[in-house]
N, C-alpha and C positions, 0 to 999 in steps of 0.2 A: 553367686549363682552362674551357671554354666547357659550361656545364651546359644540358642541354634536356631536354624530356621529349616523347618520341616517342607519339603514338596512332596505333594501326593501325585503320582503320574498314572494315566491309563494309555494300555497298550492300543495300538492298531491293527488291522486285518493281517492275518499271518500267525498271529499268536497263539489262536486257537489249535488244541489238538482233541483226537477222539476221548472221549471220556472225563475231560479236565474238571467238570462239574460234579461228577459223582460223589466225592467225600463231602462236599459242601452241604450237599442236602441233609447232612445229619444235624447241620445246626438249625435250632428252633426258629420257625417261623420263614426261613428261607425259601424252602419249597413253595409256600404260599404266596410270598412275594413275587417270584418267578412265575407261578401260576397266573396272578392277576396280570403281570406285564405281558404275559402270552397272549391274553386276550388283547392288548394293546397292539401289539405288531401282527396278530393274525398266524402266529408260530408257536408250536409247543417248544418252547426254549428248554425244559427240563430233558425231554427226550432227545433233542439236538445236543446237550451239552453231555449227555450220559451215553447212549446207545448208539448214536449215530456214526457212520464212519468218515474217513478223512473227505472224500469227495463230498458227501453231503455237506459238512461244514465249511468246505471250500468254496461253496455256492455265495457269491457276494449278497444275495437277497437273505441268506440265513445268518452268514458270519457277522454282518455289521450289528444287527440287532441283538445277536448272541453276545458279542464282545461288550457292548455298551450294557445291556441289563446286568451281566455276570461283575462288570467292573463297579456298577453302582451297588448291588447287591453285597459285595465283598468290603465295599467302602462302609455299608450300614453294620456290617458285621464288626469293622475294625473300630468304628466309632471315634478317629481321629479328627482333630481340628488342626488343620495344616495352614501354614502360612502362606502357601502359594501352591497353585495347582496348574496342571498342564496336561494335555492329553496328545497321542501321535495319532494323526488323520482322524478316523471316525472316534478315536478315543478322546477327542476334543468335546464331543457331545456328552461324554460323560463328566468330564471336568467341569463343563458349563454348567451342568444339572448340579454339581455338587457345590459350585460358585453361588448358585441361586439364580442363575440366569434363566432357567426353565425348569418346571418340574420334571422329575423322572419320565413322567408319562409324557409330557410335552415333547422331550428330548428323544424319546422312543418312538412316538408319532414321526419326527421329522427324519429320524434315522430309517425308519422302515421306507420312507418314501425315496430318501437318497440311496437306499442300497438296491430298491427296484429300479430306480431310474438309471444307476449306475450299470447294473446286470444289463440293461436294455442295451446301455449305449456299448457295453465291451461285447456284445452279440453282434452289433453292426459292423465290426472289422476284428479280424483275429490279431490281437494284442497280447503283450504280456510284459514282464518286468523281469531283470535281472540285477542281482545285488553285485557291487564291485567292491572288492576288499583289498586294500593296499594300494600300491602305485603311488606315483606322484601326482597330487591334487590336480595340477595344471594338465598334465598329460592326460589323465583319466577323462578330466571336462573336455579337452580336445577330440578324444575318441569318441565320446558320447556324440557331440557336436558333429564330427566327420560323418557318421552313420544315421544321422537324422532324426537322433534318440532325443529325449528329455531327461534331464536330471530331475527325476520326479520325487526322490527322497534324498536330502541332504543330512545325513544323519551322525555327521561328526565321527570322530576316533577311527577315521579313515576306511568309512563305510558310506558307500553312495548307491542309491538305486537309479537305474536307467529303464525307462519304459518306451514302448514305440510298437511298431509291428513285428510280427514274428520273423518277417524276412529282414528288417533291419537288425533285429537282435542275433540272428544267425550269422549276419555279416559281422557284426560287432566280436561275436564269440569267434571267429575265425581271424580277425585281427585285433586282440586284445591289447590294452594299454602294457607297458613293459612292466614286470613286478607285480602285476594285480590279477586276483583271483576272480574269476566269473563265476556266480552261481544263479541259475535260473529260479526264480521263485513261483511259488504252487499258487499262483493268483490266477483270478478269472480275466483281467484285463491291465491296460496301463492306466492304471489310476493316476490321478493327479498330472494328467498332461491334456492337450488338447483333444484328445479322443473321448474324454468326459464332458466336452462342452454341452453336448445336448442335455445332459443330466443337471447342468446348472439353472437352467431355465425350470425344469420340473420341479426342483427342491424349491426355488424362489417362488414358485405358484403356491407350494404347499405351505410356505411360512409367511403367506401374505396377511394372515389373520393373528399370528403369534406375536404378542407383546413381551418382548424379553426384558426383563429386570437387569439392573446394573449390579455387576457381580460384587457379593459380599466379602470375598476372598480375592487376592491379586491373582489373576487369571492369564496365563500367556497365550500368545496366537502362533500358530504353525506359520502363519505368513512372512513375519519378520523376527519372530522370538519376544517381541516386547509385549506388556502389559497392556491390556485393553479396559478403558475407564467404564464403558457404557455397553448395556446388553445390545442395544440396536447396532452398534459397529460390530460388536462381536459376532452376531447372527448374521450379518453383512459378510463378514469375513469366512464364515463357516461355509455358506452359500458359494462364494468364490473359490474356495479352497478345492473344491472336487475337481476342479480342471487347473488349479494351480500348484506349483511343487511345495512339499512339506520341507521346512526349515528347522528341523530338529537340533541341528548345529547352533544354531543361534537361538534356540530355547535354552541350549545346555550352557552358553555364553553368557545368556541372562542370569541363568541360575547361579552362576560362579560370581557375577557381579553382585548380586543379591545376598551373597553370603549364605547360600545352601549348604547347610553342613550333612542334612540327613534326607534320604529319599526311599519312599515307600511305592512300590508300584503292585497297582491293583490287579487283580485276577482277570486273565491267566498271565501271571507275572513272568519276567525273567528277560524279555528283550531289550527293555529300555534301562534295567538296572545293568544288563550286561554293557550297553552302552556308555551308561556313566562310569562304570570301572575303568574304561580307558578314557573318557572324555571328561569325567570330573573326578580326578585323581584325589584320594582322600575324605571323600564323601561317603558315609556309611550308608549301607543300601539293604534293602530286604524286599524281595518279591514273594508276594502271595500265590503260591500255587496250590497249598493244601491249607486246610484249617489249622494244622498245626502250626504254619507260617504267622498265625495272629500274634501268638504269644512273642515270637520275636520281634515282630513289629511295634508291640506294644511297649516291649523292653527298649527298644530303640528310641520311642518317643520319651521314655523317662529319662 
């Protein structure tokens, strides 16, 4: 018998593209499921996933519920039973729901509050994020610190995302680390930095009456990449993570240590499997982008 460890991963903000949901509506029951979840989050998720333009789905208050809902819907369509779950940033809420920490409705209710609070925090100061590709890790971190930025996402595979004010990012662009490529990201604010601190308290208040169940599947945390045993601890980490850096590099290190051999990235897939191809060499991956990818994902599981 061939033994493998399958990890199911859920992407974070920035993975969405206009119309990415359109082909999925052909699957039986999926439109109805998203319609019900639209009532939970107060947004027309089907419309945002099919006819909305890039600026509309860039809005934090829209993007986060849309990403979590579509990740959960694609997981339902796939029907896999992974040995490990992880999500990047807001994708952690989808992973937590799939692990049984929350119901999908609880996860989406919390994400609605998170998204609105983070959008409000982002509007208070003009901030943004820039991806840094390549360069020497120590020199990149030194450059980020020099310009008063925060290493908001340590994604591994030679990729880091810096967050801060637009002025700080402009100064960083004018003085980049050697042999590094800087790419401004189309996001509404400096997520996972101290600029998001006001949103932490808002999410904590929204979660005050939520009883989180212990995960039924091993579930990794963005805080340090380690599995979390209790639902209460995972919920506390989700709240704090709003203004703390995402350590996806540490998540991938843990995946390697646990013997992960196969990864499926939920809709809209591509970002995390791309990182895995460089940071988890030898691991087989499938990214769910259209329903046609479900067959490849099921073959991978076999």
